[in-house]
N, C-alpha and C positions, 0 to 999 in steps of 0.2 A: 206655026203660030198664026193665028188669024190676024188679018189686017185690022188696024184700028181706025175708026172714023176720025176726021179732023177734030170733032168735038171731044172725042175720047182722048186724043193726043193732047189737046189743049187742057183738059181737066187733069190729066196726068202731070203735065208740065207744071200747072199751078200747084198741084198737091206736092210735087217734089220741091218746088220753091218754098212751100210752107215747111216741109221737113228740114230743108237747108237752113231756113231762118230759125227754126226751133233748135236745131243743133248748135247754131252759132250762139243763141241765147244761153244754152246750157254751158257752152265753153266760157262765155263771159261770166256766168254765175260762179263757175268753178274758179276762175281767175280772181273774181271779187272775193271769194272765200279766202284765198291766200293773202290778199291785201288786208282783209279784216283780221285774220289770225295774227298777222304781224303787229297790227295796232293793239289787239287784245293782249298779246304777249308783253308788249312794251308797257302798256298801262298796268298790267298785273304786277310787274316789277315795282312800279311806283306804289300801287295799292298795298302790296305786302310791306313795304317800308313804312308807309303811312299808318297801316294797321298796327305795326309793331311800336308805333309812337317813339321811334328811335331818332333822337335829334343830335346824335353824336356827329362830329365833323365828317367822319367817313360816310355815314348814312346820308347826311345832308348833301355832300358832294355827289354821291351816287344818284340821289333824286334829281339834283340839278343837271347832271350829265344825261340822265335818262330823258328828262323833259326837253333838253336841247336836241337830243337825237330824234325825238318825236317830231319836233318842228323841222329839223333839217333832213329827215329821211322819210319816215313812215307817212306823215301828212302830205309831203310832196309826192310820194309814190301814189297815195290814194287819189290825190288831185289829178295826177297824170292819167291814172287808170280811168277815172270817172269822165275825164275829157275825151277819152279815146273810145268809150263804149258806143256801139251802134245799135245793138239789139235789145238789151235789157232796159234801155232808156225809152223804148217804144212799147205800147200796149200789145199784148198778144191777142190777135184777132178782135181787138176792141173790147175784149171781155174784162180785162183788168187794167186799171190805170197804172202806169209805170211808177215806180218809186222815184221820188225826187232825190237822187243821190247827191246832187250839188248842194241842195238845201241841207241835207243831213251832214255832209262834210263841213259846210259852213258852221253848223252848230258845234260840231266836234272841234273844229279849229278855234272857234271863239272861246269855247270852254277850256281848251288847252292853253290858249293864250292867257286867259284870266287866271287859270291855275298857276301858271308860271309866274305871273305878276304877283299873285297873292303869296306864293312861296318866297319869291325874292323880297317881298315886303315883310316877311315873317309872320303873316297872318295864317297860322297853322289851321285854325278852325275853318276858315273860308276855303283854304287850300284843300282840306279834306272833303268839304262839300263839293267843290268843283271836280275833284277826282272821282267822287261818287257819280256825279252827273255824266262825266265822260264815260265811265264804266256802263252806266245805263244806256247811253247812246250807242256804244259799240256793241254791247251784248244784245240790245234790242234789234240792231241791224243784222247781227249774226243770226238771230232767231228768225227774223223775216226772210232773210236770204235762204236759210235752210228749209223753211216751210215752202217758199216759192219754188225752190229747186226740186223738192220732192213732188210737189204738185205738177210742175212742168214735165218731170220725167214720166209721171203717170199719164199725163195728157198726151205726150209724144208716143208712149207705148200704145195707148188706145187709138190714136190717130193712125199710126203705122199699121196696126192690126186691121182697122177699117179699110185702109188703102190697099193692103194685101188682099183682103176679101173682095174689094171692088174690081181690082185689076188682076 
């Protein structure tokens, strides 16, 4: 194997650092998908009960328990995840602005808190509206995440192919 110049070694080291960063981003996107799926699943339980317009004591108790579990579990897990990310909170090569995950979670948390308050106050119509808003926020982020993930996988494949051809 031919000796590489110092410039070539530096270029290779930089490129491998970029590959490492991109791989870490993909890992974080995958982990974020798990967090989002848990939120989506929990909200779907509420949505199904709301859509059924079932106001029996069992159904109302189930909705209350699910809302409490969201506050006590999934939203805390989402906050913990968002506070721990290192790569998806940064732009990729300055090409795209990072998503503001903290702002998104703040909106979900506020809507969830409002939904729970409206539910507890017996304001079924406003509660339904808040549930729909939460659904839009969660599904919207799932869609953005999936699009970004696919795009970044394609970018990494192209980048690694170019790197292979260069070295």
